[in-house]
N, C-alpha and C positions, 0 to 999 in steps of 0.2 A: 577411877578415880584415884590418885596416891598423894605422899605428902612428901614425897623425897627422906623419909625419913628409913633410912637402909634397915632392912633386921635381920638378914643373915647374906654369906656371903655361901653363892653357889661355885661347884668346878664343872667345867666343862671337861665331858669325857669321851664328848665324838660328835661333827660335823660330815655334814655329807648332802653332796647337792642334788635338787633333784629338780632337774628343767633348770628354770631360774629362781630357783627357791633353795633354802638352803635348812635344814633339817639339824640343832641341835639337841645334844643328850645331855643333860644337867646332873650331877649329884647333890642333896642337897638336903638339910637337916630337914628343912621344911616338907619335903616330899609324900611324908604321912600323910601330912596333914593335905593336902592337896588333890583337888580332882578333877578329871577330863571337864572341856570348855571354861576353866577358870580364868584370867587375868592375871598375869605377872606382869611384874617390871622388872626388866633385865637389863641394869645402863641405863633405867632412864626408857625403857623403850616396853609397853605395854605387847606384851606377846602371850596366843592365848595353849594354854596348856592340851599335848594331840593325845599325849600318849604317860602311863605310867608303869615300871616295873620294879616292884621294890622301894629303892634308894633311888633311882635315875626316874628324869619323865623327858619329856619330849618338847619340842616349841619346834614353829616353822617362823622363819621367818622370809618374806616375801621380795623381788625386788627392792621394792619401791624403798621400806625397811633395810634392806642391803645396799640402798643408794644414798640415803640419807643418815644413819648411823657408823657406829664402829663396832657392829653384831659379823658382819661380815668378817671381820677383821681376826672373831674369835678363834682361838684354837686349844686342844685338848690339854690341859695341865694350866688352865687360864683362871682366875675370879672372875665371878661375876656378882655385881651387888645386886639383892634381890629385898621384892617387896610387892607383896602381896595385896589385891586392891582395898582401899580404906572401910571402915565402919562407921554407916552417920550415927556413933552412939556413943561417940566421945571425944578429944580436945584434939584439934588441924596442932600437931608441934614443928610442921616444916612450913607448905604455902601450898595452893592448891598445885598440883601435877597433874598432867592428863595420860602422861606414857607416851606420847605423840613429838618425838624426836624433832627439830625444825630445822639443827645442819652437824656437824663436826666442829672443831673449832682444835687448835695444838697446842700443848701443854711448851711454852717459850723458858720456864726454869722452875725449879722450886726451890725455896733457899730456908734452910732450917733457921728459927729466929727464938732459939734458947726453949724448950718447949709444945712449942706450937710449929706450925708450917705456913710456910708466902707461897703461891702459885702463881703465874703468871699466865695467862690464856690470851690465844689470838682467834679470833671470831669473822665471821662474813661480814662484811663492811655494808651489806644492805637489811642486817639485824639491829644496824645501831640505834635505830628507832625505840627500842623494845626490850633497852638495858639501861637502866640510871643506877648513879653513884647510892650506895649504902642499898640497893633492893634483890630482889629474892630472881635466884637462877639456878634451875637444876643440872647438873652437872656428873653424869652420866646414873643417874636417877638420884643423886647427892641432894638435898636439896640446903643451898648454899647466900651466903649476901655478898655481894661486889664491892672494890672499893678501888679506887684508882684506874676509872672507868675511860676510857677514849672511844672512838670511832671505831676500833678494830681491834683494842684489847682491853682486859680486866685482870683487878686480882682476886685473889679470894685469900682467907686466913683457914686453917685446920689446925684444929684443936686435938692433943693424944685420943680425945676416946674415938673418934670420927676415922683418923690415922688408921688404926688398930683395928677394927672394926669394919672397914669397907675395902674397895681394892682401889684408893686415892694414894695408896701407898708405893704401890706401882707404876703409879704416873710419874714421868721424867720425860725432861726435856723432849722433843719430837713425839710424845704421845699423842693421840689421837682421840678425842672427849669426844661423849653423846654432849649436844645443848638442848634443851628447849627452856626458851622463854617465857618470863610468865607471862599467864593467860590475859591478867586482867590488865597489862602493857599492850598485847595486842589489840582486846578492845578498843581498849581507846586509840591506838595507830589507825583502827578499822572507821573507828568513827569521825574521826579527821578529814582522811580520803573519803569518806562518803558525804561530808557533806558539804 
């Protein structure tokens, strides 16, 4: 379980295909605090640490993860948003995030706003019932608030701190991002269809 508040940026050092899986090596200042079997969100995708060597650790992404997220598009040198699993002894500053990406979306535009940035994204129409005006979304692992929502698009505003401390600064028109819709919306939608 996560909150969508990015803790650190990691750098992809290497990627390697192993059957239908991808092994990814990441360098991070968090590595000394990690242990094998620990869950970490990478661009919002919950993945397990499988190996640690000094300041580099490895994760393995299976075919399902590669199909539903942008993890398979990672290349050496790219920055990855990192968040360790939340502790149940403090405030939840973002929203409840599972690290289970629902789909990818496409950045349509990034517009500077005199000190902040507005991004417009397109998402698959089948998720329209899970996104509401001023609701929460997890975008590449970042907890954000949406506005100007339609059945296939939404806008987010990014403050300087988020821009400087996450990989949102590398997102531009055409970028593919990971989307996790709010778990509360999923349960409400499920109740409606189950009734």
